[in-house]
N, C-alpha and C positions, 0 to 999 in steps of 0.2 A: 312381484315386489322384491324377492331376493336378488333378483338379476340386476335390478337397478342399483341395490346397494353394492353388489359386487363390482359392478362397473365404476361406481363412484369411488369405491376404494381404490380400484386399480388406477383411476384417474389421479387420485390423491397422492398415491405412493408415486407414480410417474411425475407428478409436478414437484413433489419434494426431492426426488432424486435429481430431477433436472436443476432445481434451484441449488442444491448443494454442489452438483457439478460445475455450474457456472460460477458460483461463489469461489470455488477452489481454483478454477482457471483464472479468474481475474485477481483475486486478493493475495494468492500465494506469491505470484510473481511481482506483484505490487510491493509486498512486504519484503521479498528478497531485493527489490530495486532500492527501497528506503533504508534498510539496515546499515549499510555503510555510512550514508549520510547521517544518521542518527548518532552512530558511534563518533563520527568526526565531529559533530556539534557537542556531544558530551565530553570529548576531549578538549575542545576548544573552551568550554565552559570552565573545566577544571584549571585551565591555564589563566582564565580571566578574559577570554575573548568571546564574542558572539553571544553575549547575554541575551539580545533580544530574540533570539531563535528558540528559547526554552519553550513557549507554549504555543507553538505553531499549529496550525490546521493541517490536515492531511493533505489537501490540495496544495497548500503553500510548501509543504516539505517535498512533494514530487517536483514542483517547480524549481525550487532551490537545490535539490539533489541533481537535477538535470544541469543547472548552471554550474554546480560544483564539478560534475563529471566533465563537462566541456572544458572548464578551467584547467582541471588536472591534465587531460589529455593533451592540451595545447601549450601546457607549461606555464600559464599565466596565473595571477592571484585572482580567486572568485570574487566578483563583485555582484553583491545581492541587491 
């Protein structure tokens, strides 16, 4: 009976470690990708532009960040 609990505990610890590892691998780079876009939107809000971008969802932020980065690399104005 104790062997079953020991195995269950090991599986639970492994699953938790795997979940934390996957979360770090996915969400840390995603946060690093979105931070410059969020700073840009905040600066634009202070200037009085891009007011509609204030309460965006995370998926829309990722999409708009990609549009902004493409526009900045090509030297054009971003069109959202």
